[in-house]
N, C-alpha and C positions, 0 to 999 in steps of 0.2 A: 895369661896367654892361652893356656889350655882351654879355658872357658870360651874364649873368642873362637878358637878353632872348632870346638864342639858346637857352638851356636851356628857358625857358618855351615858346618856339615849337616846339622839338623834342618836348617832352612833350605839347603840345596836338595836334601832328600825329600822334604815335604813338597817342594816345587815340582820335582820330577814325578812324585806320586800323584800330585794334583793334576798333572798333564797326561796321566796314563788313563787309557780306557781298558776296562776289564771285560772280557767276553768269555763265556763258557760255552761248551758245545759237545756234540757227539760226532763220531766218525766211524765209517766202516768201509771195507773194500776187499779187494782180492790181492793175494800175494802170489808172485811167481818166484818160488824159492829154489835155491840150489846150494851146494856146498863146494867151495873151491878146493883145489888139490885133492879131489876125490875122483879117481879113475872111473870113467864110464857113468858118472852121475848125470841125470837129466833133471830138468825142472819139475817141481811139484807145485800144484795149485793148492792154495789154502786161503784162509780168511784172516782179516784183521778187524778188530772192533774195540772201541773204547771211548774215552773222554778226553777233552782238551780244555785248557785255560789259556787264553791269549791276553797278554799285557801289551797293548799298543801305545807307543809314546807319540802323542800328538805333535805334528809339525816336523817330526824327524824322519818319518818313513820307516822307522824300525819297530819291530815287535819281538817279544819273546813268547814262545808257546811250548810249555811243558805238556806232556801227554801221558796217559796211562792206557796201554793197549794190550789186549790178548792177541797173540800172533801165532798162526800155524805155519811152521817152517820145516825144512828138511830137504830131501831129494829122493828121486826115484832111481832105481837101477837101470842101466842102459838096456838090459835084457831081462825078460821075465817080469814078474809082478812084484818084485822086491822094492821096498822103500824104507827110508828113515823118516819117522814122523816125530818132529820136535815141537813142543808147545811152550811158548814163552809168555811171560808178563814183561813187556818192554816199557821203558821209561825214557823216551827221547826228549831232549830239550833243544828246541829249534830256535835259532836266531833268524828272523825273517826281515827282508828288506822289500818294501813295496816299490816296484819299478814303474808302476802306474796304478791308478785307482782300481782296487780289486785284485790285482796280480802281484804276487810276491814270489821271490826266490828265497830258498831257505837252506840252512846247513846247521848241523849240530851233532853233539855226541849222543850216544844211546847206551843204556845199561839194560841188559835183559836177564831175567831170572827164569831158569829152566823149571818148568812145571812137570813135564813128562817127556820121556824119550823112549820110543819103541822102534824096534827093527821088525818089519812085517814082510812076509813072503810065504808062498806055498800054503796059504790058509792059516799060518801061525803068526803069533805076535809075541815078541820077547822084550821084556823091560830091560833097557840098556842105560838107564839113568845113572846108575852107580859108576859107569865108566866115562861119564861126561862131566865137564866142568859145569857147576851149578850157576855160574855167572858168565855172561857174554857181553863183550864190549864191541861197539861199532860206531861208525861215522855215517850220518845221513846227509844226503843232498837231494834237493827236489824243488818243486814249485807248486803253487796253489792259486786258484782263481775263485773269488766269491762273486756271484752274480750281483749286478747293481741293484740296490735297494731290496735285497732278499737275503735271508739267512743261509741259503743253500750255496755250497761251493764244491769244487772238485780239486783233487790233489794227485800228484805223481811223485814218487820218492824212491830213491835207491839207497839201501843199507849195505855198507861195506863192512863186513866183519873183520875185526882186528885181533881177536883172541881165538886160540885153538879150541875146538869143540871137545876133543878127547882129553882126558886127564893123563897126567904122568908121562908126557912125551919128553924125550931128551931135549936139551936146550938147542941142539943143532938141527932138530927136525921141525919143518914147517908143516903143521897139520892142517886138517880141513877147517874152514871157517865159513860162517854164514854169508850168503849173498842173496839179498831179497829185493825184488822190484815190487813196489806197491802202487796200486791205483785205487781210487775210490771217491767217496763223497763225504762232506761234513755238513753239519747244521749248527749254526751258532745261535744261541739264545739271546 
């Protein structure tokens, strides 16, 4: 009986894989980043750039798109030239649904790895990475549109941070979290 179940599972897996289309590409865009629960924080403009691999399941309208992105995040102070500059390597895994040819809506989790964290202001820059969590979790929602018969497309996405940025906060304290709106373009090979 176990052999029959394994055979059926193998056939189903191969049929799903045979109907999948694999696409790879690159993407880049602008971030409008901020930090929630941070008094007086204003949005900071940064960049995002990286690669993607899309697994599109034929006939279903669904696709899965893992990505690897360098992302400049943080926030500016409401007064003066102060800012928090956070650089991450983010790994979102997006579940996409095509509502019409070329246009998809997407949502999925993201894990981010903090590469650097600096507090800047008054001509000085202080490394604050030791006081920050090295891993960040978030949820992404967005949409993308690929031009007909072309590898070029455009995307818009919002990342809602769910983990505190600062280390060692008491359990009853809701600390600052990442909040990032992204727009940009992608090119699929």
